[in-house]
C-alpha positions in Angstrom: 60.7 36.4 136.8 60.4 40.2 136.8 62.0 40.3 133.3 59.3 38.1 132.0 56.6 40.3 133.7 58.3 43.4 132.2 58.1 42.0 128.6 54.5 40.8 129.2 53.6 44.4 130.1 55.2 45.7 127.0 53.5 43.0 124.9 50.1 44.0 126.4 50.7 47.6 125.6 51.8 47.0 122.0 49.0 44.4 121.2 46.4 46.7 122.6 47.6 49.7 120.5 47.8 47.6 117.3 44.4 46.1 117.8 42.8 49.5 118.4 44.5 50.8 115.2 43.1 47.8 113.3 39.6 48.6 114.5 40.1 52.2 113.5 41.2 51.1 110.1 38.1 48.9 109.7 35.9 51.9 110.6 37.5 53.9 107.8 36.5 51.2 105.2 32.8 52.0 105.7 33.4 55.7 104.8 32.3 56.9 101.4 31.6 60.1 99.6 28.5 58.5 98.0 25.3 58.7 100.1 24.4 55.1 101.0 20.8 54.0 100.3 20.2 53.1 103.9 20.8 56.7 105.1 18.8 58.4 102.4 16.0 60.3 104.1 18.2 61.0 107.1 21.2 62.7 105.5 21.1 64.7 102.2 24.2 64.6 99.9 25.7 67.8 101.3 25.2 67.0 105.0 26.5 63.5 104.4 29.7 64.7 102.8 30.1 67.1 105.8 29.6 64.2 108.2 32.2 62.0 106.4 34.7 64.9 106.4 34.1 65.4 110.1 34.7 61.7 110.8 37.9 61.7 108.8 39.3 64.7 110.6 38.5 63.2 114.0 40.0 59.9 112.9 43.3 61.6 111.8 43.7 63.6 115.0 42.7 60.5 117.0 45.4 58.4 115.3 48.1 61.0 116.0 47.1 61.7 119.6 46.8 58.0 120.5 50.2 57.3 118.8 51.8 60.0 120.9 50.2 58.6 124.1 51.3 55.1 123.2 54.9 56.0 122.5 55.2 58.1 125.7 53.6 55.3 127.8 55.9 52.7 126.2 58.9 55.0 126.9 57.9 55.2 130.5 58.2 51.5 130.8 61.2 50.9 128.6 63.3 53.6 130.2 62.0 53.1 133.7 60.2 56.4 133.9 57.9 55.2 136.6 60.9 54.4 138.7 62.2 57.9 138.1 59.0 59.5 139.2 58.8 57.2 142.2 62.2 58.3 143.3 61.2 61.9 142.9 58.1 61.4 145.1 60.0 59.6 147.8 62.7 62.3 147.7 60.0 64.8 148.8 58.5 62.8 151.6 58.9 59.6 153.5 55.1 59.2 154.0 53.6 56.5 151.8 50.3 58.3 151.3 51.9 61.6 150.3 54.4 59.8 148.1 51.6 58.1 146.3 49.7 61.4 145.9 52.8 63.1 144.5 53.6 60.1 142.2 50.2 60.1 140.6 49.9 63.8 140.7 53.0 64.3 138.7 52.1 61.7 136.2 48.5 63.0 135.7 49.7 66.6 135.5 52.3 65.7 132.8 49.7 63.6 130.9 47.2 66.5 131.0 49.8 69.0 129.8 50.6 66.7 126.8 46.9 66.3 126.1 46.1 70.0 126.1 47.4 70.8 122.5 45.2 68.0 121.1 42.2 69.3 123.1 42.8 72.8 121.8 43.0 71.6 118.2 39.9 69.5 118.6 37.8 72.2 120.2 39.0 75.3 118.4 39.9 73.8 115.0 37.7 70.7 114.2 34.6 71.5 116.4 34.8 75.2 115.3 35.1 74.3 111.6 32.0 72.1 111.7 29.9 74.6 113.7 29.8 72.8 117.0 32.1 74.8 119.3 30.8 77.5 121.6 33.6 77.2 124.1 35.5 80.4 124.8 39.2 80.3 125.7 38.3 81.5 129.2 35.8 78.6 129.6 38.4 76.1 128.2 41.0 77.2 130.7 38.6 77.2 133.6 37.4 73.8 132.7 40.9 72.4 132.8 41.7 74.1 136.2 38.4 72.9 137.7 39.0 69.4 136.3 42.4 69.3 138.0 41.0 70.5 141.3 38.0 68.1 141.3 40.3 65.2 140.3 42.8 66.1 143.0 40.2 66.3 145.7 38.1 63.3 144.8 40.7 61.0 143.2 43.4 62.0 145.6 41.1 61.8 148.6 39.9 58.3 147.7 43.5 57.1 147.0 44.7 58.5 150.3 41.8 56.7 152.2 42.5 53.4 150.4 46.2 53.5 151.2 45.4 54.4 154.8 43.0 51.5 155.0 45.8 49.2 153.5 48.3 50.4 156.2 45.8 49.6 158.9 44.3 46.3 157.7 47.0 44.9 155.3 45.6 41.7 153.6 42.0 42.6 154.5 42.2 46.0 153.0 40.3 45.0 149.9 37.1 44.5 151.9 37.2 47.9 153.6 38.3 49.6 150.4 35.4 47.9 148.6 32.9 49.2 151.1 34.5 52.7 150.7 34.2 52.6 146.9 30.6 51.3 147.2 29.5 54.1 149.5 31.2 56.6 147.3 29.7 55.2 144.1 26.1 55.3 145.5 26.7 58.8 146.9 27.9 60.1 143.5 25.1 58.3 141.6 22.6 60.2 143.8 24.4 63.6 144.1 26.7 64.0 141.1 24.2 66.3 139.3 23.8 68.4 142.5 27.5 68.7 143.5 29.8 68.2 140.4 27.8 69.4 137.5 27.1 72.9 138.9 30.9 73.5 139.0 30.9 73.4 135.2 27.3 74.1 134.1 24.2 75.9 135.1 21.1 73.8 135.7 17.6 75.3 136.0 14.3 73.6 136.6 12.3 73.2 133.4 9.8 76.1 133.3 6.1 75.6 133.4 4.5 75.2 129.9 3.6 72.8 127.2 6.7 70.7 127.4 6.6 70.2 131.2 2.9 69.4 131.1 3.5 66.8 128.3 6.3 65.2 130.3 4.2 65.2 133.5 1.3 63.5 131.7 3.6 60.8 130.4 5.2 60.3 133.8 1.8 59.9 135.5 0.7 57.5 132.8 3.7 55.1 133.4 3.6 55.6 137.2 7.0 57.4 137.4 7.2 60.1 140.0 9.3 62.8 138.5 9.7 66.1 140.4 13.2 67.0 139.1 13.4 68.0 135.5 16.3 70.3 134.7 17.7 72.1 131.7 21.5 72.4 131.4 23.2 75.1 129.5 25.0 72.7 127.1 25.1 75.6 124.5 27.8 77.1 126.7 30.3 74.8 125.1 28.8 73.1 122.0 25.7 73.0 119.7 25.6 69.2 120.2 22.5 68.0 122.0 21.9 65.4 124.7 19.9 64.3 127.7 20.6 62.0 130.6 19.1 60.4 133.7 20.9 60.3 137.0 20.2 59.3 140.6 17.5 57.1 142.1 14.8 57.3 144.7 13.9 60.9 145.7 17.1 62.1 144.1 16.4 60.9 140.6 16.4 63.6 138.0 16.3 64.0 134.2 18.5 66.7 132.6 17.8 68.1 129.1 20.4 70.1 127.2 19.1 73.5 126.1 20.3 72.6 122.6 18.0 69.6 122.6 15.0 71.7 123.6 15.8 74.2 120.8 16.1 71.5 118.1 13.1 69.3 118.8 9.4 69.3 118.9 7.5 68.6 122.1 6.6 65.0 121.1 10.2 64.2 120.2 11.4 65.6 123.6 8.8 63.5 125.5 9.9 60.4 123.5 13.6 61.1 124.5 12.4 61.4 128.1 10.4 58.2 127.8 13.5 56.4 126.7 15.4 57.8 129.8 12.5 56.8 132.0 12.6 53.4 130.4 16.1 52.9 131.7 14.9 53.6 135.3 11.8 51.4 135.0 13.9 48.5 133.6 16.3 49.0 136.6 19.3 49.6 134.3 20.7 52.3 136.7 20.8 49.9 139.6 22.0 47.0 137.4 25.0 49.0 136.1 25.9 50.1 139.7 25.8 46.6 141.0 27.9 45.2 138.2 30.4 48.0 138.6 30.6 47.3 142.4 31.1 43.5 141.8 33.9 44.2 139.3 35.5 46.6 141.7 35.4 44.0 144.5 37.1 41.4 142.3 39.8 43.9 141.2 40.5 44.9 144.7 40.7 41.2 145.9 43.1 40.2 143.1 45.2 43.4 143.7 45.4 42.6 147.5 47.0 39.2 146.6 49.8 40.9 144.5 50.3 44.3 146.2 53.4 43.3 148.1 55.0 41.4 145.2 58.6 42.4 144.6 58.2 41.0 141.1 55.6 43.7 140.2 57.8 46.5 141.5 61.0 45.2 139.9 59.2 44.9 136.6 59.0 48.7 136.7 62.6 49.1 138.0 61.8 49.6 141.7 63.5 47.4 144.2 61.3 48.1 147.2 57.5 47.2 146.7 55.1 50.0 147.4 51.4 50.6 146.8 51.4 53.0 143.9 54.1 51.2 141.9 52.2 47.9 142.4 49.0 49.6 141.3 50.6 50.8 138.0 52.0 47.3 137.1 48.7 45.6 138.2 46.7 48.1 136.1 48.5 47.0 132.9 48.4 43.3 133.7 44.7 43.4 134.5 43.9 45.4 131.3 43.2 42.2 129.2 40.6 41.2 131.7 39.2 44.7 131.8 39.0 44.6 128.0 36.9 41.4 128.0 34.7 42.9 130.7 34.3 46.0 128.7 33.0 44.0 125.7 30.5 42.4 128.0 29.4 45.8 129.4 29.0 47.2 125.9 26.9 44.2 124.8 24.7 44.6 127.9 24.5 48.4 127.4 23.3 48.0 123.8 20.7 45.5 125.0 19.5 48.0 127.6 19.2 50.7 125.0 17.0 48.5 122.9 14.8 47.9 126.0 14.6 51.6 126.8 13.7 52.3 123.1 11.0 49.5 123.4 9.6 51.1 126.5 9.3 54.5 124.9 7.8 53.0 121.8 5.3 50.9 123.7 4.1 53.6 126.1 4.5 56.6 123.9 5.1 57.0 120.2 7.8 55.0 118.3 7.7 57.5 115.3 8.5 60.4 117.7 11.5 58.6 119.1 12.7 57.6 115.7 12.4 61.3 114.5 14.3 62.5 117.6 17.1 59.9 117.1 17.5 61.0 113.4 17.6 64.7 114.4 20.3 63.9 117.1 22.4 62.0 114.7 22.3 64.6 111.9 22.8 67.4 114.4 25.8 65.8 115.9 27.2 64.5 112.6 27.2 60.9 114.0 28.6 58.1 111.9 25.6 56.1 110.6 27.7 53.3 109.0 30.3 52.2 111.5 32.0 48.9 111.0 30.3 46.0 112.8 33.5 45.0 114.6 34.1 48.5 115.8 30.6 48.6 117.1 31.0 45.2 118.9 34.1 46.3 120.8 33.4 50.0 121.4 29.7 51.0 121.1 27.6 51.3 124.2 24.6 52.3 122.1 23.4 50.5 118.9 24.0 52.4 115.7 21.1 54.6 114.6 20.0 52.4 111.6 19.7 49.3 113.9 17.7 51.3 116.4 15.4 52.6 113.7 14.8 49.1 112.4 14.0 48.0 115.9 11.5 50.9 116.3 9.9 50.0 113.0 8.4 46.8 114.5 6.5 49.0 117.0 5.3 51.4 114.4 3.7 48.4 112.5 2.1 47.2 115.7 0.6 50.6 116.4 
């Protein structure tokens, strides 16, 4: 039975890789040196050629890096690499929690080391070439080290607690683990911007002035109490612009990148904020959190039924079942389900983006949001003509042209 399971895992890995490469190929078929009619007025000829060149370079490095990752992952299964790392971990300790931490620690460290050359090339070659990169070598190295430390403390801490719960409760562990993950998820939703973001970026309250007054007037108009408006130093790493909403209740805050403020007019910035407020007013934040928690509960329940299965461990070349080996095998076997759920979440996310756009258009100015979206796309050299199938499987936001068409309806009404 474990041989069948082993080849099923290999088949899932291969099919997933081939399907992703097929989608990547489809996306290249929409590339063109000629400026399409539908993007005229957004890109000029020169900027469009630059955008297409940027997309092609990212596509090439993406193909190469994903191929390396796929081949190494495949080798880990074909040559029982996970069993080798498992033996190393148990060679250091007889404690199940420490063994799991060592097991995943070694795998994640090796994975990150392999990924570093691609990150260096992407940051200091491609992003630099197209005028985006502001990251210094010092910041790059510090980001890696901080990422490792945060991952070890949070990821390792959660893993240790989950295994401890499993040791104490066995078959009922999934319920207690689910409660733990739920509490942690709510906590991070509320405090991520207060605790994690400051480790990497500086956030400062938006200063008094025209922009803050305009934002405050809009917030009062739609009945949205907003005391926390922050500016983040995104220019520390890139010229790309963004904004995001985080938290809920008294801890909700909106964060604007300094690059966004520098590139946009006040009305455009308020329109972007109106979109973010729309997500909150439409309860998208809570919706996403609840769906995530339900999915987590289902995953933990199914995993609890299989965790002690010798078939899972033997499929990876390990005779004695243990938590971390079962987790690796289960993760691959569950990936087709995760893939389908990912499609559903992307469909829902795109629907939510349209709703947030509609909120901004109805209560503020649709033309201001349209102008802001155009500026963001041109500034970030975004792909305006992605293949529809690539969008269906991978886009959490609708493509710009579809969002502009949606906003046009409100412009006509106004």
